[in-house]
N, C-alpha and C positions, 0 to 999 in steps of 0.2 A: 504493501499499498505506498509505502513511502515516495515514490514519483507523484500519486494524487496529494501527499501531504507537502511535499516542495512546491508542487504547482498550485495549491489551495493557498500555500503560506504566502507567497509572491504575491497574489491578489490582496490578502488581508493584511499584510505588511504595508502595502503601497496606499490602501483606504486608511490605515491606522495614523499613517506618519508622514504621508505623502500630502502636499499643498492642496487645499480645499477646493480652488478655483481651477482654471483651465492648466492640464498636465504639460509638464516642458515633451517636448517632440520627443526627444532623443528615449527617455524611459517608456514612452507612449508606445511609440514605435518599435522598441523593444520587447514588450509584453504581449503587444499584435503578434508579431511574428512567432515568438515564443509558443502563444497560445496556438495559431496555424498549423506549427510543426507538431505539438504535442497532441493534438486533437485530429488533425488531418492526416498525419503519419502514422495513426496507430495501427498495431498489428493484431489481429484476431480480438480485438475488443469491441464489446457491445453485441445486444441480444440480435441484433438484424445484421450480423457480420456475415451469416451462410444465406440469408434471403438476400442480400444483396451480390453475392458471388452467384446465385441463382440467375439473378436479374441479368448480368453481365456476361453470362455464360450463354442466356436467351438469345441476346444482343448478336454474341459472337457467330450463332448457329442459324441466326435469321436469313431466310432467302432473300428479302429486297428491304429496302429502306421503311416501305410500309409497313412490314413486320415486325422490323427493329423498333421504331417508336411506338409501337402498341405496347411495349413490354411495361410501359410505364407512362407517366404524365409526358407527353411530349418534349419538353425543354430536359426534363431530367433523361430521359430516353437517348438523346443526342448527346449529353453528357457522358452518358453511358458507352454509346458509341463512340465519342472521343477518347474516353480512356482504354479501351480496347484498341482504338487505331494506334495510340500511342505506344502502346504496349507497357503501358503503367497499370493497366488492371484498375480495380477497386483504389489502389492507391493514389493514382493520378483524379480518379474521381472524387474520393475525398477530400484529397487537397485541395481541389479546385472549391467543391462546395464550402468547404470551412473557411478558405479564402473568403469567398463570397459573403458567407453568412456572417463573420466576424468582422468584416467592413459595415456591416448594419448595425452590429451591436454596438463596436467601438464609438460608431458615428451619432447614434441616439444616446451612448452614455456623454459624450461629450457635451450634448445641449444640458446635461441635468448640473444641479448647484454642485455635486462633487462627483466625478465624473469615477475616480479609482471604485469610491463607495458603489457606483452604481454598477460595475464591472463585478465588483465582489457579489451584488446580491444576484448577478446572473449566473455567478460562478458555479454554484454546487450542482442546479438542476437543469438550467438550461445547456450549458457548456461542458459539463462535465457528462450528465446523465444524457440528456436528448443530442447535445451534438455529435455524441460519440456513439449512438446508436439509431436515432431514426433520423438518418442523414438528408433524406428530402424533406421532410417536414420544419427540420432544425434551420435547413436552406431557405423554404419559403418565409420561416419566421425573421429569420435573419434579415430578409429582403423587406418582410414589411415593417421593423424597425427603423430601417435604411428611407422607406416612406416616411414614416411618422417624424423622422427627425426633419423632414421637410414638408410636412404635412402642411403649413402654414401659406407655404408658398406655392404651393400649385394648386390650379385652379380643378374644378370637380372632374371634369373629363379626362385631363391627365391623370388624376387619382384613380379614375375607374380604369384606363386603360393600364396602369401601373399593377392594379392588384389583376385583373384577370390575367396579365403576362406571368405574374407571381405564382397565380395558379398552376401554370404549367410545367412548376416543380412538385406542388401538392395541389389536389383540388380544393383540400379543405382552406385555404386562402381565401377562397370566394366569399365566406363570411363577412369578411371586411368591408364587401360593397355598403353591408348596413348603416355601417359608420359614414358612407358618404352621404346617406340619406340624413341619417341622424344629426350630424354636422351642419347641415343646410339653415339657413335663417329663414325658416317659411313657419306657417302656420302648424300645429300639430296634427291635425287631420291630414294634413298634406305630406308631413314627413312619413304619417302611417302609410299613406298609400305611396309614396316612394320606397319604405322598406321594403313592403311589400312586393313591388314590382325588382328591386333588387333581390330578393329572396327568390321569385320566379325564375329570373335568370340565371342566377347561380345552380338553383335544382336543374334548369334545362340544360345547361353548360355541363354540369358532372354526369346527368343522363347521356347526352349525346356523345361524350367521352368515353362511355363504357363504363364508369367507375361505379356508377350509382348503384350495382349491386354490391360491388367490393365493399365501399365504404356502408353498408347496408347491415353487409355481414360482420365486418369488422367491428364497427362503433354504432350501431341500430341499438334503438332502444330495448329495455329488456334485459335483466343481468342474465348471462348464462355466458358458456367458459369462452364464447367468441368476443362477448363484450365487458366481460367483469375485468377488474384491473386493480388489485389490493390496495396498490399504492397510489391508485388517484386522486385519494382524499388528498394526501401529503401533497400532492403535485397542485391542485387547486387551492389548499390553503395556502400554500406560496404566493400564490397573488390574493386571495379573498382577503387574509390577515390586514395586510397594509393596505388593500381597499378601502375596510371597514372604519380606517382613520378618519373616512370621510364625513364619519356620522360621530366618529366616538372624539375628533378634535375638530368641530366646526368653525372656531375662529382663525384657523390655521390651515382652510382648505385653498387660499390664494396660495400658497407657499407650497403646500403638497400636492395639489390637483389645480395648478394655474390656468389649463387650457381646456375648453370643452371636451376635444377628445380624450384626454386623461382622466375627466369626471366619467365621460362615457365608459370608457375601457375598466373604471374601477364599478362601476354599476355592472356591467358584465361579468365581471369576476367574482362580485358578489351573488349573481344571480346563477352563476355557472355550478357555485356549490350546494345548490339540492340537489341539480342534474348527477352527482357522484352515487347518489340512492336509487337512481333508474338506470342510467347508462355510463359506467363508469369510466369506461374505455374511452367514450366519447367525451366525457368531461374534462379527461386528463389530457387529449389530444387540442381541444378546443383550447384551453387554458394557456396553452404556449404562447397562444397570439396576445393573452393580457400580460406577457411580462414587462413592458414599457412601463408600466402604472407601476408594477415592484420595485423595478430600478429606480422610477424617479423617486417615490416615495422613500425608500431608505435611502436614496443620497441626499433628500431635503430635510428630513431628520433632523439633524444635528446644529441647522439655521433655526430650530423654534425650541432649541433648549438653551438654558443660560450659558452665554460664553464659556465661562470656568470649568463646564460639563460638556462640552463640546467632544473634547477629545476623547473623553471617557464613554461618550456616545458612539464615537465611531470603531473604539475599540470593543464595544459590547455588539455592535452589528457585526462588525467582520469576524468575531470570534463565534459568532452564534452562525453565521454562514458556512466557517470553515468547520463548524459543529455537525450542521446539517448535510455535511459531503460526507463526514466520517461515519457519521451514522446510516445513511444511504449505503455506503460502500461494506459495512458491517453486518446491518441487518435487513435489506432488502431482500425479496427473495430472487430479483433479478441482478443483483450486484455480481454474483459467481462470473458474470459475462465481462467483467471489466479487468476481472484480476487473474492473473496476475498483468500487470502494465507491460507493455511493449511495444516497441517502435520501430519500424520500417529501417529506419538508419543503422540501427542497431541488431540487424536478424540477418544469418546467414543468408545469401542471396536466394539458394536452393531450399529455403524456408520458406521465402514470400509465395503468400499463395495468388499468384498472377496467372496462373494457368486456367483452363476451364476446367468443370467440375465433369465428370462423368454423368 
């Protein structure tokens, strides 16, 4: 476990002792590159490792382009084709996916009050757990964070096109179309109609893409072996708890939830919590898109504390996030897929899983 402790310790140390404002370029870029290498070049780490090997194998044996891009969502399928073409296999796919996803995470973190603390809030669940397993959705969620970082500058059509494009990596990203409607300054009834229209468009695209049945089986309502996830309640709570501060600390809403989008994300995070008891897998997956509110709130909390206790609050938050990572790695029923950690840079070439599966 020590590689994870060192990795998480870097984030926690930077959040505790780093400058609260904009970070210096050199350490910021250094941590970015370290994250890309640590996550992107992982070797046989993550619950979905074998599933992605099967995907790239399916691409390798495809008869034509149409069959190749039908293996997954179209943009991710093209990424699989690229990984196969370069000879890097899933290592190349993971590296590119992680690079793009972390651009989004780091871009959004820089928008927060304390970027190092925001990164630390994303470290245990999003970076360590999700980005090292659910490759496609981690990529989509990272791109959503990049979109949110520039949300106020973009007009409605651009936001819509970006979300539809991101759904080319994981169709579940279409859920963010609802926030395009909610964020409009229109009468409530018009907003409701807009949300309904966007929801129908999202459902239509998912069904037309052929992934409607897949997502229904994987994340459908009703607890079953396919839809139940015992750890989902903790994943959802990681966003729901900071989101609940909207009601617990109303006098600090302008600091903790300064934009309409962040407030709406907070509501979504809280509404998602009851969903755990009906379709835990769906709740856990959807909650990944609410991570910006968690990153923002934890990064803003020291600002509402008495100045002499701010360093202590950073230490407490950083310690909490490091503890969450350790508890998950030691107690989660899927943590064994993360241990031991191995990196492709330190694996003998003949042990790399670049070849096709039988």
